[in-house]
BABA-93616 format. One record per atom (N, C-alpha, C, CB): residue number from 1; residue in three letters; atom name; z, y, x. Coordinates in steps of 0.05 Angstrom, whole numbers, plus 5000, padded with zeros to 4 digits. Last residue first. Glycine has a CB too. Example, Ala and Ser with C-alpha at 12.3 -4.5 7.8 and 13.67 -1.06 7.14 Angstrom:
> 2, ser, N, 5142, 4955, 5257
> 2, ser, CA, 5143, 4979, 5273
> 2, ser, C, 5157, 5001, 5258
> 2, ser, CB, 5114, 4988, 5282
> 1, ala, N, 5156, 4886, 5264
> 1, ala, CA, 5156, 4910, 5246
> 1, ala, C, 5156, 4934, 5264
> 1, ala, CB, 5181, 4911, 5226
# end
This chain:
> 58, gly, N, 2700, 4957, 5037
> 58, gly, CA, 2723, 4944, 5027
> 58, gly, C, 2741, 4933, 5047
> 58, gly, CB, 2716, 4923, 5009
> 57, lys, N, 2664, 5014, 5026
> 57, lys, CA, 2673, 4995, 5047
> 57, lys, C, 2699, 4983, 5038
> 57, lys, CB, 2676, 5009, 5075
> 56, ile, N, 2616, 5052, 5001
> 56, ile, CA, 2635, 5032, 4992
> 56, ile, C, 2640, 5012, 5015
> 56, ile, CB, 2625, 5017, 4966
> 55, asp, N, 2595, 5114, 4993
> 55, asp, CA, 2602, 5096, 5015
> 55, asp, C, 2624, 5077, 5005
> 55, asp, CB, 2612, 5112, 5040
> 54, leu, N, 2543, 5143, 4962
> 54, leu, CA, 2569, 5131, 4956
> 54, leu, C, 2575, 5110, 4977
> 54, leu, CB, 2569, 5118, 4927
> 53, asn, N, 2508, 5204, 4957
> 53, asn, CA, 2514, 5179, 4971
> 53, asn, C, 2542, 5169, 4964
> 53, asn, CB, 2511, 5182, 5002
> 52, gly, N, 2509, 5249, 4925
> 52, gly, CA, 2484, 5234, 4927
> 52, gly, C, 2488, 5207, 4940
> 52, gly, CB, 2464, 5250, 4943
> 51, gly, N, 2552, 5282, 4922
> 51, gly, CA, 2552, 5259, 4905
> 51, gly, C, 2527, 5242, 4906
> 51, gly, CB, 2557, 5267, 4877
> 50, leu, N, 2516, 5338, 4940
> 50, leu, CA, 2543, 5328, 4933
> 50, leu, C, 2541, 5305, 4914
> 50, leu, CB, 2560, 5351, 4921
> 49, asn, N, 2466, 5360, 4943
> 49, asn, CA, 2473, 5338, 4961
> 49, asn, C, 2499, 5325, 4955
> 49, asn, CB, 2473, 5348, 4990
> 48, pro, N, 2464, 5402, 4905
> 48, pro, CA, 2448, 5378, 4900
> 48, pro, C, 2455, 5355, 4919
> 48, pro, CB, 2419, 5384, 4903
> 47, gln, N, 2509, 5439, 4876
> 47, gln, CA, 2505, 5429, 4903
> 47, gln, C, 2490, 5402, 4901
> 47, gln, CB, 2532, 5426, 4919
> 46, val, N, 2513, 5496, 4837
> 46, val, CA, 2503, 5469, 4839
> 46, val, C, 2498, 5462, 4868
> 46, val, CB, 2477, 5465, 4822
> 45, ser, N, 2525, 5549, 4833
> 45, ser, CA, 2546, 5531, 4842
> 45, ser, C, 2537, 5502, 4845
> 45, ser, CB, 2570, 5533, 4823
> 44, ser, N, 2482, 5574, 4810
> 44, ser, CA, 2487, 5579, 4839
> 44, ser, C, 2509, 5561, 4850
> 44, ser, CB, 2495, 5608, 4842
> 43, gln, N, 2485, 5556, 4758
> 43, gln, CA, 2462, 5548, 4774
> 43, gln, C, 2468, 5552, 4804
> 43, gln, CB, 2438, 5563, 4765
> 42, met, N, 2532, 5582, 4742
> 42, met, CA, 2531, 5553, 4742
> 42, met, C, 2508, 5543, 4760
> 42, met, CB, 2529, 5542, 4714
> 41, met, N, 2516, 5635, 4745
> 41, met, CA, 2538, 5626, 4762
> 41, met, C, 2538, 5596, 4764
> 41, met, CB, 2565, 5635, 4750
> 40, gln, N, 2475, 5635, 4706
> 40, gln, CA, 2469, 5641, 4734
> 40, gln, C, 2491, 5631, 4752
> 40, gln, CB, 2464, 5671, 4737
> 39, val, N, 2507, 5624, 4660
> 39, val, CA, 2486, 5606, 4668
> 39, val, C, 2478, 5610, 4698
> 39, val, CB, 2461, 5608, 4650
> 38, ile, N, 2538, 5671, 4660
> 38, ile, CA, 2551, 5645, 4663
> 38, ile, C, 2530, 5624, 4672
> 38, ile, CB, 2564, 5635, 4637
> 37, glu, N, 2498, 5709, 4650
> 37, glu, CA, 2513, 5710, 4675
> 37, glu, C, 2527, 5684, 4680
> 37, glu, CB, 2534, 5733, 4673
> 36, gln, N, 2481, 5693, 4599
> 36, gln, CA, 2462, 5693, 4621
> 36, gln, C, 2477, 5693, 4648
> 36, gln, CB, 2443, 5716, 4619
> 35, thr, N, 2529, 5704, 4571
> 35, thr, CA, 2518, 5677, 4572
> 35, thr, C, 2499, 5674, 4595
> 35, thr, CB, 2505, 5669, 4546
> 34, gln, N, 2532, 5759, 4576
> 34, gln, CA, 2553, 5743, 4588
> 34, gln, C, 2543, 5714, 4590
> 34, gln, CB, 2578, 5744, 4571
> 33, gln, N, 2486, 5774, 4546
> 33, gln, CA, 2488, 5781, 4574
> 33, gln, C, 2509, 5763, 4588
> 33, gln, CB, 2495, 5811, 4578
> 32, val, N, 2500, 5756, 4496
> 32, val, CA, 2476, 5745, 4509
> 32, val, C, 2478, 5750, 4539
> 32, val, CB, 2450, 5757, 4497
> 31, ser, N, 2545, 5788, 4486
> 31, ser, CA, 2548, 5759, 4487
> 31, ser, C, 2524, 5746, 4501
> 31, ser, CB, 2550, 5748, 4458
> 30, gln, N, 2521, 5838, 4485
> 30, gln, CA, 2541, 5832, 4506
> 30, gln, C, 2545, 5802, 4508
> 30, gln, CB, 2568, 5846, 4499
> 29, asn, N, 2490, 5833, 4439
> 29, asn, CA, 2477, 5838, 4465
> 29, asn, C, 2496, 5831, 4488
> 29, asn, CB, 2468, 5867, 4467
> 28, gln, N, 2530, 5826, 4401
> 28, gln, CA, 2510, 5805, 4405
> 28, gln, C, 2497, 5808, 4433
> 28, gln, CB, 2489, 5804, 4383
> 27, ala, N, 2555, 5876, 4403
> 27, ala, CA, 2570, 5852, 4409
> 27, ala, C, 2551, 5829, 4415
> 27, ala, CB, 2588, 5844, 4385
> 26, ile, N, 2512, 5908, 4385
> 26, ile, CA, 2523, 5912, 4412
> 26, ile, C, 2539, 5887, 4421
> 26, ile, CB, 2542, 5937, 4412
> 25, gln, N, 2505, 5888, 4333
> 25, gln, CA, 2483, 5886, 4353
> 25, gln, C, 2494, 5889, 4381
> 25, gln, CB, 2462, 5906, 4347
> 24, leu, N, 2554, 5903, 4310
> 24, leu, CA, 2548, 5874, 4313
> 24, leu, C, 2525, 5870, 4333
> 24, leu, CB, 2540, 5862, 4286
> 23, val, N, 2547, 5958, 4311
> 23, val, CA, 2569, 5946, 4326
> 23, val, C, 2564, 5916, 4331
> 23, val, CB, 2596, 5950, 4312
> 22, arg, N, 2504, 5962, 4275
> 22, arg, CA, 2501, 5971, 4303
> 22, arg, C, 2522, 5959, 4321
> 22, arg, CB, 2501, 6001, 4306
> 21, ile, N, 2527, 5945, 4228
> 21, ile, CA, 2505, 5930, 4239
> 21, ile, C, 2501, 5937, 4269
> 21, ile, CB, 2479, 5936, 4223
> 20, gly, N, 2565, 5986, 4221
> 20, gly, CA, 2573, 5958, 4224
> 20, gly, C, 2552, 5941, 4236
> 20, gly, CB, 2581, 5946, 4197
> 19, val, N, 2532, 6030, 4214
> 19, val, CA, 2550, 6029, 4236
> 19, val, C, 2559, 6000, 4242
> 19, val, CB, 2575, 6047, 4231
> 18, glu, N, 2507, 6015, 4166
> 18, glu, CA, 2491, 6018, 4190
> 18, glu, C, 2508, 6018, 4215
> 18, glu, CB, 2475, 6045, 4189
> 17, gln, N, 2550, 6014, 4131
> 17, gln, CA, 2535, 5990, 4136
> 17, gln, C, 2519, 5992, 4161
> 17, gln, CB, 2517, 5984, 4112
> 16, ala, N, 2565, 6068, 4132
> 16, ala, CA, 2584, 6047, 4141
> 16, ala, C, 2570, 6021, 4147
> 16, ala, CB, 2606, 6043, 4119
> 15, leu, N, 2519, 6091, 4110
> 15, leu, CA, 2527, 6097, 4138
> 15, leu, C, 2546, 6076, 4148
> 15, leu, CB, 2539, 6125, 4139
> 14, lys, N, 2522, 6071, 4058
> 14, lys, CA, 2499, 6064, 4075
> 14, lys, C, 2506, 6069, 4104
> 14, lys, CB, 2474, 6081, 4067
> 13, thr, N, 2569, 6095, 4041
> 13, thr, CA, 2567, 6066, 4042
> 13, thr, C, 2544, 6057, 4060
> 13, thr, CB, 2563, 6054, 4014
> 12, gln, N, 2553, 6148, 4043
> 12, gln, CA, 2576, 6139, 4060
> 12, gln, C, 2575, 6108, 4063
> 12, gln, CB, 2603, 6148, 4048
> 11, asn, N, 2513, 6148, 4005
> 11, asn, CA, 2507, 6154, 4033
> 11, asn, C, 2529, 6145, 4052
> 11, asn, CB, 2502, 6184, 4036
> 10, met, N, 2543, 6137, 3959
> 10, met, CA, 2522, 6118, 3967
> 10, met, C, 2515, 6123, 3996
> 10, met, CB, 2497, 6121, 3949
> 9, ser, N, 2576, 6183, 3957
> 9, ser, CA, 2588, 6156, 3959
> 9, ser, C, 2567, 6136, 3969
> 9, ser, CB, 2599, 6148, 3932
> 8, ile, N, 2537, 6223, 3949
> 8, ile, CA, 2554, 6223, 3973
> 8, ile, C, 2566, 6195, 3978
> 8, ile, CB, 2577, 6244, 3971
> 7, ser, N, 2517, 6207, 3899
> 7, ser, CA, 2500, 6208, 3922
> 7, ser, C, 2516, 6207, 3948
> 7, ser, CB, 2483, 6233, 3921
> 6, leu, N, 2563, 6213, 3868
> 6, leu, CA, 2551, 6187, 3870
> 6, leu, C, 2533, 6186, 3895
> 6, leu, CB, 2535, 6180, 3845
> 5, ala, N, 2569, 6268, 3872
> 5, ala, CA, 2590, 6250, 3882
> 5, ala, C, 2580, 6222, 3886
> 5, ala, CB, 2614, 6250, 3863
> 4, ala, N, 2522, 6285, 3846
> 4, ala, CA, 2528, 6293, 3874
> 4, ala, C, 2549, 6274, 3886
> 4, ala, CB, 2537, 6322, 3875
> 3, ile, N, 2527, 6265, 3794
> 3, ile, CA, 2505, 6255, 3811
> 3, ile, C, 2511, 6261, 3841
> 3, ile, CB, 2479, 6267, 3803
> 2, asp, N, 2595, 6250, 3773
> 2, asp, CA, 2570, 6266, 3774
> 2, asp, C, 2551, 6255, 3795
> 2, asp, CB, 2577, 6295, 3779
> 1, met, N, 2627, 6203, 3733
> 1, met, CA, 2622, 6212, 3760
> 1, met, C, 2595, 6227, 3760
> 1, met, CB, 2621, 6188, 3780
# end
């Protein structure tokens, strides 16, 4: 294999790795954002007065 072909092959491999890393970063950022949204939804759904009193009449 000549040097030019080797160089092209190495650059293509490097580019493929960089693209893969970028895609994983995008997926991670979306996951973090979705997790934050779920936490916000859960916090807004909390009703502190619900279940505070228990009426037991037999």
